[in-house]
ROGU-968199 format. One record per residue (C-alpha): x, y, z; residue in three letters. Coordinates in steps of 0.02 Angstrom, whole numbers, padded with zeros to 5 digits, always signed. Example, Ala and Ser with C-alpha at 12.3 -4.5 7.8 and 13.67 -1.06 7.14 Angstrom:
REM residues 2
+00615-00225+00390ALA
+00684-00053+00357SER
//
This chain:
REM residues 324
+00012-00008-00014TRP
+00042+00177-00010LYS
+00004+00361+00055PRO
-00071+00492-00076PHE
+00026+00648-00079GLY
+00005+00838-00143ALA
+00066+00778-00305GLY
-00060+00639-00334ASP
-00190+00771-00401ALA
-00362+00729-00354GLY
-00326+00608-00223PHE
-00335+00641-00024GLY
-00327+00567+00155ARG
-00496+00489+00116ARG
-00427+00413-00036THR
-00403+00208-00013LEU
-00309+00083-00092ASP
-00407-00057+00004LEU
-00512-00175-00074PRO
-00697-00088-00095SER
-00794-00229+00006PHE
-00683-00168+00153ILE
-00691-00006+00104ALA
-00865+00010+00102ASP
-00875-00106+00247THR
-00777+00028+00352LEU
-00862+00158+00291ARG
-01043+00106+00335ALA
-00967+00072+00500LEU
-00908+00270+00521ALA
-01077+00316+00470GLY
-01100+00502+00446ASP
-01015+00547+00599ARG
-00856+00472+00566GLY
-00714+00475+00424ALA
-00612+00339+00345VAL
-00439+00406+00316GLU
-00277+00328+00221ASN
-00163+00314+00370ALA
-00010+00243+00266ALA
+00090+00385+00325ASP
+00100+00322+00510LEU
+00206+00186+00449LEU
+00285+00240+00277ILE
+00295+00415+00271ASN
+00458+00464+00222PRO
+00518+00599+00365ALA
+00455+00504+00515ASP
+00371+00354+00475GLY
+00372+00210+00577LEU
+00465+00098+00462ARG
+00575+00255+00391ALA
+00688+00229+00562ILE
+00761+00076+00586ASN
+00849+00003+00740GLU
+01015-00090+00757ALA
+00939-00250+00742ASP
+00842-00236+00586GLN
+00988-00151+00504LEU
+01102-00291+00543ALA
+00956-00412+00447ALA
+00965-00287+00310PHE
+01169-00314+00310GLU
+01127-00492+00292PHE
+01008-00493+00162ALA
+01093-00362+00068ALA
+01267-00465+00080THR
+01188-00604+00019PHE
+01109-00543-00164SER
+01240-00423-00180SER
+01358-00592-00179GLN
+01237-00676-00323GLY
+01250-00533-00443LEU
+01443-00536-00397ARG
+01444-00722-00438ASN
+01355-00695-00592VAL
+01485-00568-00642LEU
+01626-00670-00612GLN
+01548-00836-00674GLY
+01446-00798-00840ILE
+01486-00848-01017GLU
+01406-00834-01197PRO
+01317-00996-01237GLY
+01228-00990-01067MET
+01039-00993-01068THR
+00988-00853-00933GLU
+00920-00974-00808LEU
+01088-01055-00809GLN
+01164-00876-00794ALA
+01027-00833-00642ALA
+01071-00999-00536ARG
+01237-00920-00505LEU
+01141-00810-00396MET
+01107-00934-00278GLY
+00922-00927-00249ILE
+00889-01039-00120ASN
+00725-00996-00043GLY
+00741-00830+00070LEU
+00600-00732+00052PRO
+00621-00615-00096GLN
+00554-00425-00109CYS
+00515-00447-00302CYS
+00539-00565-00445HIS
+00729-00611-00486PRO
+00765-00525-00654MET
+00898-00583-00778LEU
+00879-00550-00959SER
+00984-00534-01133ALA
+00969-00468-01294GLY
+00802-00406-01360LYS
+00706-00429-01211ARG
+00845-00347-01099ALA
+00780-00153-01131PRO
+00632-00204-01038TYR
+00731-00214-00896GLY
+00617-00314-00793LEU
+00575-00480-00862PRO
+00646-00645-00769SER
+00765-00775-00833PRO
+00702-00922-00965ARG
+00795-01033-01086LEU
+00859-00900-01198ASP
+01052-00910-01258ILE
+01132-00766-01214ILE
+01250-00723-01358GLN
+01419-00637-01375ARG
+01403-00436-01374GLY
+01197-00439-01287ASP
+01160-00305-01182PRO
+01115-00382-01018ILE
+01039-00330-00852THR
+00986-00425-00690MET
+00928-00412-00527ALA
+00916-00491-00347TYR
+00806-00450-00199GLY
+00778-00537-00038ILE
+00668-00451+00099GLN
+00781-00287+00155GLY
+00888-00274+00010SER
+00891-00270-00189LEU
+01048-00255-00293ASN
+01035-00244-00481ALA
+01161-00213-00618ARG
+01173-00195-00828ALA
+01297-00178-00964GLY
+01354-00281-01106PHE
+01418-00464-01133LEU
+01594-00409-01212VAL
+01768-00375-01148GLU
+01775-00199-01231SER
+01709-00054-01329ALA
+01786-00135-01489ALA
+01650-00288-01490GLU
+01512-00153-01479LEU
+01405-00094-01642PRO
+01518+00057-01713GLU
+01354+00171-01681ARG
+01369+00153-01482ILE
+01593+00122-01485SER
+01561+00265-01373ASP
+01452+00193-01251TYR
+01592+00231-01100ILE
+01592+00416-01135GLU
+01413+00445-01177LYS
+01317+00346-01052LEU
+01417+00231-00926VAL
+01543+00390-00878ALA
+01411+00526-00836PRO
+01310+00399-00745TYR
+01442+00328-00638PHE
+01512+00521-00600SER
+01309+00542-00546ALA
+01326+00398-00425ALA
+01488+00460-00357VAL
+01409+00616-00312ASP
+01247+00518-00244TRP
+01364+00444-00133TYR
+01469+00572-00074GLU
+01317+00687-00045THR
+01216+00578+00048ILE
+01220+00588+00237GLY
+01107+00637+00409ILE
+01037+00794+00390GLY
+01046+00800+00204VAL
+00885+00843+00104ALA
+00811+00730-00028GLY
+00813+00859-00141GLY
+01001+00886-00122ALA
+01032+00702-00184LEU
+00909+00748-00339TRP
+00996+00895-00377LYS
+01136+00797-00356ALA
+01098+00647-00478VAL
+01011+00781-00613HIS
+01161+00919-00632GLN
+01251+00759-00717ARG
+01133+00663-00805ILE
+00968+00766-00818GLY
+00986+00776-01010ASP
+00838+00701-01091PRO
+00947+00557-01164PHE
+00983+00467-00988PHE
+00777+00455-00969GLY
+00821+00460-00770VAL
+00629+00493-00717SER
+00611+00372-00570LEU
+00673+00449-00379ASN
+00857+00410-00382PRO
+00855+00326-00223GLY
+00731+00283-00097HIS
+00698+00202+00073LEU
+00721+00011+00080ILE
+00642-00108+00205HIS
+00553-00286+00190ILE
+00472-00221+00035ASP
+00608-00142-00088GLU
+00532+00024-00114TRP
+00446+00079+00042MET
+00442+00254+00003HIS
+00557+00395-00056SER
+00616+00558+00018PRO
+00717+00606-00134VAL
+00622+00710-00269PHE
+00634+00870-00339SER
+00627+01018-00195GLY
+00634+00888-00065SER
+00646+00957+00101ALA
+00650+00804+00200ILE
+00797+00774+00304GLU
+00890+00613+00303LEU
+00898+00529+00474LYS
+01009+00399+00566SER
+00930+00229+00547GLY
+00853+00256+00376MET
+00905+00122+00262ALA
+00920+00182+00074LEU
+00953+00111-00091GLN
+01041+00198-00237VAL
+00929+00187-00367ASP
+00970+00301-00523ILE
+00901+00204-00691ILE
+00929+00287-00850PRO
+00819+00225-00975ALA
+00880+00294-01160THR
+00771+00209-01269GLY
+00907+00183-01392SER
+01052+00059-01457ALA
+01149+00129-01304TYR
+01025+00020-01191PHE
+01073+00062-00993THR
+01187+00052-00875THR
+01145+00048-00672ASN
+01204+00029-00490ILE
+01070-00042-00368GLU
+01141-00055-00201ASP
+01079-00007-00013GLY
+01154+00088+00123ILE
+01110+00137+00296ALA
+01128+00306+00374LEU
+01225+00283+00575ALA
+01264+00416+00689ASP
+01392+00386+00808GLU
+01321+00283+00943PRO
+01219+00173+00811LEU
+01368+00148+00732ARG
+01462+00087+00903GLU
+01307-00021+00939GLU
+01319-00115+00761ILE
+01510-00147+00771ALA
+01487-00214+00966ALA
+01326-00325+00920ARG
+01366-00373+00754TYR
+01556-00378+00734PRO
+01556-00479+00569ASP
+01429-00356+00491ALA
+01544-00220+00541TRP
+01710-00297+00474ARG
+01600-00311+00290ARG
+01555-00132+00313ILE
+01720-00073+00356GLU
+01794-00167+00210ALA
+01664-00103+00086ARG
+01696+00070+00134ARG
+01880+00055+00114ALA
+01846-00030-00057PHE
+01746+00112-00112MET
+01875+00244-00056GLY
+02033+00145-00083ASP
+02002+00062-00250VAL
+01845+00169-00328LEU
+01898+00346-00254GLY
+01722+00373-00178ILE
+01735+00473-00016ARG
+01604+00418+00099LEU
+01548+00525+00265LYS
+01571+00434+00414PRO
+01382+00387+00445GLU
+01372+00299+00270VAL
+01370+00114+00280LEU
+01380+00010+00134PRO
+01286-00149+00126PHE
+01327-00226-00032SER
+01476-00335-00074ASN
+01494-00227-00247ILE
+01470-00077-00166PRO
+01477+00056-00327ALA
+01573-00082-00428PHE
+01515-00020-00607LEU
+01580-00154-00747PRO
+01517-00113-00928PRO
+01609-00242-01006PHE
+01535-00410-00913TRP
+01692-00516-00989LEU
+01818-00398-00917SER
+01823-00480-00755ARG
+01851-00349-00625ASN
+01862-00199-00732THR
+01748-00075-00669ALA
+01730+00113-00661MET
+01824+00211-00530ALA
+01864+00406-00488VAL
+02007+00458-00599ALA
+02156+00530-00481GLY
+02108+00483-00316ARG
//
């Protein structure tokens, strides 16, 4: 369920997304003297909903979820080969019955631009565009690129894939990661992304970042002009999706982070030392290898944090910030 906001023209607090037989019954019980109102904001308001702020135990559960799902994508990036079926490639994710927050996604070739299809028996060909996502309750991770070793294998008309799409996209993701923090307004994150890739070519129309919980998209404080300040305890997902609608296809980083002030960080480190060691290793990787400077309160939960390989057959080759 979702609440309705000021931008949802024609909808107000009495607009319900309940099945009609429930809504009608409640209205009959309330009668003329009462009102049946949409109270979803009590739980999922992006500023102060009860589910928007998490305790250490909940964040530790989300870190486990993100570790598992992101490692699944890492396994695909390391093991995918031309000639596999989509289902064979998806098996590398290690899906094992943990409760999912969305259907598994992996598609190549003609279906890949749709973004959302589940894997089937189609053969993955060298040169195909390819996209994948895997989410279990508390996490979702996604990546997209081409099944080639270098730009030399791309069609000539998109041989500048890196320069035209991937590099500016990665710069926007870097700005997202370096901007986010406690007290930062959601509108500042939106602006950081759109200053880099606001051109219509990139087709970024969804919220570039949102709250995540056991559901993949709980709500989002990230939109144009948002004054909602991010708080300690929030779990968020970088979710910047270019939809070029062209031969350039797309590129994609979707990973989860949490914001934690010093007391919360100390609690997580003391009570969940294994999770804390993983978080520290990811922060070091992002800073030392990728050149992304995180604020102390930003805790990456993904095992491939901001790791963006444009060419999936060039193992361990990914975008990084030059000169850092």
